[in-house]
MARBA-3410 file (N, C-alpha, C, O; in Angstrom, 1 decimal):
159
130.7,193.1,73.9,131.8,193.2,72.9,132.2,194.6,72.6,131.3,195.5,72.7 ~ 133.4,194.8,72.3,133.9,196.1,72.2,133.4,196.9,71.0,133.2,198.1,71.0 ~ 133.1,196.2,69.9,132.5,196.9,68.7,131.0,196.8,68.6,130.5,197.1,67.5 ~ 130.3,196.3,69.6,128.9,196.2,69.5,128.2,197.6,69.7,128.8,198.5,70.2 ~ 127.0,197.6,69.2,126.2,198.8,69.3,126.0,199.1,70.8,125.5,198.2,71.5
126.3,200.2,71.3,126.3,200.5,72.8,124.8,200.5,73.3,124.7,200.7,74.5 ~ 123.8,200.4,72.5,122.5,200.4,73.0,121.7,199.1,72.7,120.5,199.1,72.7 ~ 122.4,198.0,72.5,121.7,196.8,72.1,121.7,195.7,73.2,121.2,194.6,73.0 ~ 122.2,196.0,74.4,122.3,195.0,75.4,121.0,194.7,76.2,120.2,195.6,76.4 ~ 120.9,193.5,76.6,119.8,193.0,77.5,120.5,192.2,78.6,121.1,191.2,78.3
120.4,192.6,79.8,121.0,191.8,80.9,119.8,191.3,81.8,118.9,192.1,82.1 ~ 119.8,190.0,82.1,118.9,189.4,83.0,119.6,188.8,84.2,120.4,187.9,84.1 ~ 119.3,189.4,85.4,120.0,189.0,86.6,118.9,188.7,87.7,117.8,189.0,87.5 ~ 119.4,188.1,88.8,118.5,188.0,89.9,119.4,188.2,91.2,120.6,187.8,91.1 ~ 118.9,188.7,92.2,119.6,189.0,93.4,119.0,188.3,94.6,117.8,188.1,94.7
119.9,188.0,95.6,119.5,187.4,96.8,118.8,188.4,97.7,119.3,189.5,97.8 ~ 117.7,188.1,98.3,117.0,189.0,99.1,116.0,189.8,98.4,116.1,190.0,97.1 ~ 115.0,190.4,99.1,114.0,191.3,98.5,114.6,192.7,98.5,114.8,193.3,99.6 ~ 115.0,193.2,97.3,115.6,194.5,97.2,114.6,195.5,96.6,113.9,195.1,95.6 ~ 114.5,196.7,97.1,113.6,197.7,96.5,114.1,198.1,95.1,115.3,198.2,94.8
113.2,198.2,94.2,113.5,198.5,92.8,114.4,199.8,92.7,115.3,199.8,91.9 ~ 114.1,200.8,93.4,114.9,202.0,93.3,116.3,201.8,93.8,117.3,202.4,93.2 ~ 116.5,201.0,94.8,117.8,200.7,95.3,118.6,199.9,94.2,119.8,200.2,94.0 ~ 118.0,199.0,93.5,118.6,198.3,92.4,119.0,199.2,91.3,120.1,199.2,90.8 ~ 118.1,200.1,90.9,118.4,201.0,89.8,119.5,202.0,90.2,120.3,202.3,89.3
119.6,202.4,91.4,120.7,203.3,91.9,122.0,202.5,91.8,123.0,203.1,91.5 ~ 122.0,201.3,92.2,123.2,200.5,92.2,123.7,200.3,90.7,124.9,200.4,90.4 ~ 122.8,200.0,89.8,123.1,199.8,88.4,123.7,201.2,87.8,124.7,201.2,87.1 ~ 123.0,202.3,88.2,123.4,203.6,87.7,124.8,203.9,88.2,125.6,204.5,87.5 ~ 125.1,203.6,89.5,126.4,203.9,90.0,127.5,203.1,89.3,128.6,203.6,89.1
127.2,201.8,89.1,128.2,200.9,88.4,128.4,201.4,87.0,129.6,201.4,86.5 ~ 127.4,201.8,86.3,127.5,202.2,84.9,128.0,203.7,84.7,128.5,204.0,83.7 ~ 127.8,204.5,85.7,128.0,205.9,85.7,127.2,206.5,84.5,127.7,207.3,83.7 ~ 125.9,206.1,84.5,125.0,206.7,83.5,123.6,206.5,84.1,123.4,205.7,85.0 ~ 122.6,207.3,83.6,121.2,207.2,84.1,120.6,205.9,83.9,120.8,205.2,82.9
119.8,205.5,84.9,119.0,204.2,84.8,117.6,204.6,85.3,117.4,205.3,86.3 ~ 116.6,204.2,84.5,115.2,204.6,84.8,114.3,203.4,84.6,114.7,202.3,84.3 ~ 113.0,203.6,84.9,112.0,202.5,84.8,111.6,202.4,83.3,112.0,203.2,82.5 ~ 110.9,201.3,83.0,110.5,201.1,81.6,109.5,202.1,81.2,109.4,202.4,80.0 ~ 108.7,202.7,82.1,107.7,203.7,81.7,108.2,205.1,81.6,107.4,206.1,81.4
109.5,205.3,81.9,110.1,206.7,81.8,111.4,206.7,81.0,112.4,207.2,81.6 ~ 111.4,206.2,79.8,112.7,206.2,79.0,113.1,207.6,78.7,112.3,208.6,78.6 ~ 114.4,207.8,78.6,114.9,209.1,78.2,116.4,209.1,77.9,117.2,208.5,78.6 ~ 116.7,209.8,76.9,118.1,210.0,76.5,118.9,208.7,76.4,118.5,207.7,75.7 ~ 120.1,208.6,77.0,120.9,207.4,77.0,120.7,206.5,78.2,121.6,205.7,78.6
119.5,206.7,78.9,119.3,205.9,80.1,119.1,204.4,79.8,118.5,204.1,78.8 ~ 119.6,203.6,80.7,119.4,202.2,80.7,118.0,202.0,81.3,117.7,202.6,82.4 ~ 117.2,201.2,80.7,115.9,200.9,81.3,116.0,199.7,82.2,116.6,198.7,81.8 ~ 115.5,199.7,83.4,115.6,198.7,84.3,114.3,198.3,85.0,113.7,199.1,85.6 ~ 113.9,197.0,84.8,112.7,196.5,85.3,113.1,195.6,86.5,113.9,194.7,86.4
112.5,195.8,87.6,112.8,195.0,88.8,111.4,194.5,89.4,110.5,195.3,89.6 ~ 111.4,193.2,89.7,110.2,192.7,90.3,110.6,191.5,91.2,111.8,191.1,91.2 ~ 109.6,190.9,91.9,110.0,189.9,92.8,109.2,188.6,92.6,108.1,188.6,92.2 ~ 109.9,187.5,92.8,109.4,186.1,92.7,109.8,185.4,94.0,110.2,186.1,95.0 ~ 109.7,184.1,94.0,110.1,183.4,95.2,111.6,182.9,95.1,112.3,183.4,94.2
112.0,182.0,95.9,113.3,181.4,95.8,114.3,182.1,96.6,114.0,183.0,97.3 ~ 115.6,181.6,96.4,116.7,182.2,97.1,117.2,183.5,96.5,118.0,184.2,97.1 ~ 116.8,183.8,95.2,117.2,185.0,94.5,115.9,185.6,94.0,115.6,185.6,92.8 ~ 115.1,186.2,94.9,113.8,186.6,94.6,113.7,188.0,93.8,112.6,188.3,93.3 ~ 114.7,188.7,93.8,114.7,190.0,93.1,115.2,189.8,91.7,116.3,189.5,91.4
114.2,189.9,90.7,114.6,189.7,89.3,114.8,191.1,88.6,114.1,192.0,88.9 ~ 115.9,191.2,87.9,116.3,192.4,87.3,116.6,192.3,85.8,117.3,191.4,85.4 ~ 115.9,193.1,85.0,116.1,193.1,83.5,116.6,194.5,83.2,115.9,195.5,83.5 ~ 117.7,194.6,82.5,118.2,195.9,82.1,118.2,195.9,80.5,118.8,195.0,79.9 ~ 117.5,196.9,80.0,117.4,197.0,78.5,118.2,198.2,78.1,118.4,199.2,78.9
118.7,198.2,76.9,119.6,199.2,76.3,120.9,199.3,77.1,121.5,200.4,77.3 ~ 121.3,198.2,77.6,122.6,198.2,78.4,123.8,198.4,77.4,123.7,197.9,76.3 ~ 124.8,199.1,77.8,125.9,199.4,76.9,126.6,198.1,76.5,127.0,197.3,77.3 ~ 126.8,198.0,75.2,127.5,196.9,74.6,129.0,196.9,74.7,129.7,195.9,74.5 ~ 129.5,198.1,75.2,131.0,198.2,75.2,131.5,197.9,76.6,132.7,198.0,76.9
130.6,197.5,77.5,131.1,197.1,78.9,130.7,195.6,79.1,129.7,195.1,78.7 ~ 131.6,194.9,79.8,131.4,193.5,80.1,130.3,193.4,81.1,130.4,193.9,82.2 ~ 129.3,192.5,80.8,128.2,192.3,81.7,128.7,191.8,83.1,128.2,192.3,84.1 ~ 129.6,190.9,83.1,130.1,190.3,84.4,130.8,191.4,85.2,130.6,191.4,86.5 ~ 131.5,192.3,84.6,132.1,193.4,85.4,131.1,194.3,86.0,131.2,194.6,87.2
130.1,194.6,85.3,129.0,195.5,85.8,128.2,194.8,86.9,127.9,195.3,87.9 ~ 127.9,193.5,86.6,127.2,192.7,87.6,127.9,192.6,88.9,127.4,192.7,90.0 ~ 129.3,192.4,88.8,130.1,192.4,90.0,130.0,193.7,90.8,129.9,193.7,92.0 ~ 130.1,194.8,90.1,130.1,196.1,90.7,128.7,196.3,91.4,128.6,196.9,92.5 ~ 127.6,195.9,90.7,126.3,196.0,91.3,126.1,195.1,92.6,125.6,195.6,93.5
126.7,193.9,92.5,126.6,193.1,93.7,127.3,193.7,94.9,126.9,193.7,96.0 ~ 128.5,194.3,94.6,129.2,195.1,95.7,128.4,196.2,96.2,128.2,196.4,97.5 ~ 127.8,197.0,95.3,126.9,198.1,95.8,125.7,197.7,96.6,125.3,198.4,97.5 ~ 125.1,196.6,96.2,123.9,196.1,96.8,124.3,195.3,98.1,123.4,195.2,99.0 ~ 125.5,194.8,98.2,125.8,193.9,99.3,125.1,192.6,99.3,124.7,192.1,100.3
124.8,192.2,98.0,124.0,190.9,97.9,124.6,190.1,96.7,125.1,190.6,95.8 ~ 124.4,188.8,96.9,124.8,187.9,95.8,123.8,188.2,94.6,122.7,188.5,94.7 ~ 124.4,188.0,93.4,123.7,188.3,92.2,124.0,187.2,91.2,125.2,186.8,91.0 ~ 123.0,186.6,90.5,123.2,185.6,89.5,123.1,186.2,88.1,122.2,187.0,87.9 ~ 124.0,185.8,87.2,123.9,186.3,85.8,124.2,185.1,84.9,124.9,184.1,85.3
123.6,185.0,83.7,123.9,183.9,82.8,125.4,183.8,82.5,126.1,184.7,82.4 ~ 125.8,182.5,82.3,127.2,182.3,81.9,127.3,182.1,80.4,126.3,182.4,79.7 ~ 128.4,181.6,80.0,128.6,181.4,78.5,128.4,180.0,78.0,129.0,179.7,76.9 ~ 127.7,179.2,78.8,127.4,177.9,78.3,125.9,177.8,77.9,125.2,178.7,78.1 ~ 125.5,176.7,77.4,124.1,176.4,77.1,123.5,175.6,78.2,122.4,175.1,78.0
124.2,175.3,79.3,123.7,174.5,80.4,122.7,175.4,81.2,123.0,176.4,81.7 ~ 121.4,174.9,81.2,120.4,175.7,81.8,120.4,175.9,83.3,119.7,176.7,83.9 ~ 121.3,175.1,84.0,121.4,175.2,85.4,122.6,176.0,85.8,122.8,176.3,87.0 ~ 123.4,176.5,84.9,124.7,177.1,85.2,124.6,178.6,85.1,124.1,179.2,84.1 ~ 125.2,179.3,86.1,125.2,180.7,86.2,126.6,181.2,86.7,127.4,180.4,87.1
126.8,182.5,86.6,127.9,183.1,87.3,127.3,183.8,88.5,126.4,184.5,88.4 ~ 128.0,183.5,89.6,127.6,184.2,90.9,128.5,185.4,91.1,129.7,185.2,91.2 ~ 127.9,186.6,91.2,128.7,187.8,91.6,128.4,188.0,93.1,127.3,188.1,93.5 ~ 129.5,188.0,93.8,129.4,188.1,95.3,129.6,189.5,95.8,130.2,190.3,95.1 ~ 129.1,189.8,97.0,129.3,191.2,97.5,130.7,191.7,97.6,131.0,192.9,97.8
131.7,190.7,97.6,133.1,191.2,97.7,133.7,191.3,96.3,134.9,191.6,96.1 ~ 132.9,191.2,95.2,133.3,191.3,93.9,133.7,190.1,93.2,134.0,190.1,92.0 ~ 133.8,189.0,93.9,134.2,187.7,93.3,133.2,187.2,92.3,131.9,187.4,92.5 ~ 133.6,186.6,91.2,132.8,186.0,90.2,133.2,184.6,90.1,134.4,184.2,89.9 ~ 132.2,183.7,90.1,132.5,182.2,89.9,131.3,181.5,89.4,130.1,181.9,89.6
131.6,180.3,88.8,130.5,179.5,88.3,129.8,178.7,89.3,130.4,178.1,90.2 ~ 128.4,178.6,89.2,127.6,177.8,90.1,126.5,177.1,89.3,126.2,177.5,88.1 ~ 125.9,176.2,90.0,124.7,175.6,89.4,123.5,175.9,90.4,123.7,176.1,91.6 ~ 122.3,176.0,89.8,121.1,176.4,90.5,119.9,175.6,90.1,119.8,175.3,88.9 ~ 119.1,175.2,91.0,117.8,174.6,90.7,116.8,175.6,90.3,116.7,176.6,91.0
116.1,175.5,89.2,115.1,176.4,88.8,113.7,175.8,88.7,113.5,174.7,88.4 ~ 112.7,176.7,89.1,111.3,176.3,88.9,110.6,177.5,88.3,110.7,178.6,88.8 ~ 109.9,177.3,87.2,109.1,178.3,86.6,107.8,178.5,87.3,107.1,177.5,87.6 ~ 107.4,179.8,87.6,106.2,180.1,88.3,105.5,181.2,87.5,106.1,181.8,86.6 ~ 104.2,181.5,87.8,103.5,182.7,87.2,104.2,184.0,87.4,104.1,184.9,86.7
104.9,184.1,88.6,105.6,185.4,88.9,107.0,185.5,88.3,107.6,186.6,88.3 ~ 107.5,184.4,87.8,108.9,184.4,87.3,109.6,183.2,87.7,109.1,182.3,88.5 ~ 110.9,183.0,87.3,111.7,181.9,87.7,112.2,182.0,89.1,112.7,183.0,89.5 ~ 112.0,180.9,89.8,112.5,180.8,91.2,113.8,180.0,91.1,113.8,178.9,90.5 ~ 114.8,180.5,91.8,116.1,179.8,91.8,116.5,179.5,93.2,116.4,180.3,94.1
116.9,178.2,93.4,117.2,177.7,94.8,118.4,176.8,94.7,118.8,176.4,93.6 ~ 119.0,176.5,95.9,120.1,175.6,96.0,121.3,175.9,95.2,121.7,175.1,94.3 ~ 121.9,177.0,95.4,123.1,177.4,94.7,124.2,176.5,95.2,124.4,176.3,96.4 ~ 125.0,176.0,94.3,126.2,175.1,94.6,127.3,175.4,93.6,127.0,175.7,92.4 ~ 128.5,175.2,94.0,129.6,175.5,93.0,129.6,174.5,91.9,129.2,173.4,92.0
130.0,175.0,90.7,130.3,174.2,89.6,131.6,173.6,89.8,132.7,174.2,89.8 ~ 131.6,172.3,90.1,132.8,171.6,90.5,133.4,170.7,89.3,134.5,170.3,89.4 ~ 132.6,170.6,88.3,133.1,169.7,87.2,132.6,168.3,87.4,132.6,167.5,86.5 ~ 132.2,167.9,88.7,131.8,166.6,89.0,130.3,166.6,89.5,129.7,165.6,89.7 ~ 129.7,167.8,89.6,128.3,167.9,89.9,127.5,167.2,88.8,127.9,167.4,87.6
126.4,166.5,89.1,125.6,165.9,88.1,125.1,166.9,87.0,125.0,166.5,85.9 ~ 124.9,168.1,87.4,124.5,169.1,86.4,125.6,169.5,85.5,125.3,170.0,84.4 ~ 126.8,169.3,85.8,127.9,169.5,84.9,127.9,168.5,83.7,128.2,168.9,82.6 ~ 127.4,167.3,84.0,127.3,166.3,83.0,126.0,166.5,82.2,126.0,166.1,81.0 ~ 125.0,167.1,82.8,123.7,167.2,82.1,123.7,168.2,81.0,122.9,168.0,80.0
124.5,169.2,81.0,124.5,170.2,80.0,125.8,170.4,79.4,126.8,170.0,80.0 ~ 125.9,171.1,78.3,127.2,171.3,77.6,128.0,172.4,78.2,127.5,173.4,78.8 ~ 129.3,172.3,78.1,130.2,173.4,78.3,130.8,173.8,79.6,131.7,174.7,79.6 ~ 130.6,173.1,80.7,131.1,173.6,82.0,132.7,173.6,81.9,133.3,174.6,82.3 ~ 133.3,172.6,81.3,134.8,172.6,81.3,135.3,173.5,80.2,136.5,173.9,80.2
134.5,173.9,79.2,134.9,174.8,78.1,134.6,176.2,78.3,134.9,177.1,77.5 ~ 133.9,176.5,79.5,133.5,177.9,79.8,134.7,178.8,80.2,135.7,178.3,80.6 ~ 134.5,180.0,80.0,135.4,181.0,80.5,135.5,180.9,82.1,136.5,181.1,82.7 ~ 134.3,180.5,82.7,134.2,180.4,84.1,134.4,178.9,84.4,133.4,178.1,84.4 ~ 135.6,178.6,84.7,136.0,177.2,85.0,135.4,176.6,86.3,135.2,177.3,87.2
135.1,175.3,86.3,134.6,174.7,87.5,135.7,174.8,88.6,136.9,174.8,88.3 ~ 135.3,175.0,89.8,136.2,175.1,91.0,135.9,174.0,92.0,135.0,174.2,92.8 ~ 136.6,172.9,91.9,136.2,171.7,92.8,136.4,171.9,94.2,135.9,171.1,95.0 ~ 137.1,172.9,94.7,137.4,173.0,96.1,136.8,174.2,96.9,137.3,174.4,98.0 ~ 135.9,174.9,96.3,135.3,176.0,97.0,133.8,175.9,97.2,133.1,175.7,96.2
133.3,176.0,98.4,131.8,175.9,98.6,131.1,177.2,98.1,131.7,178.3,98.1 ~ 129.9,177.0,97.7,129.1,178.2,97.3,128.6,178.9,98.4,128.3,178.4,99.5 ~ 128.4,180.2,98.2,127.8,181.1,99.2,126.3,180.8,99.1,125.8,180.5,98.1 ~ 125.6,181.0,100.2,124.1,180.8,100.2,123.4,182.1,100.2,122.1,182.1,100.2
END
């Protein structure tokens, strides 16, 4: 939000492929045009970025703390996906637990559904498919048709 405190953001993303933490932090720093560091080395106006790995199709888990509140998360996630050359999932604006926004390496943002399994290492996400409005997961949770990210019935999901 434009009037939000610029140090109050928390972004939780996951990326396709096993990506090195430093590569992820560099991509986030490039997209934000500000320093990004690890949780154990905070400093100044740096965004804190924790990166670890779990299983699934999106095994690189990314948490950004102190993310700027004056920048749209989806815009930054899209820029990070482009810099990484990898698909990235971020939460959408519904309360549907299977629904995410997919940021693709070409900068495209679109709604998808994902199967999730909780593990000791973190959430594993598999089987990405487009939010079509007719997927059974669209009926299972609230908001797909009311979301900013509208269902797209005619486009296949990237894998």
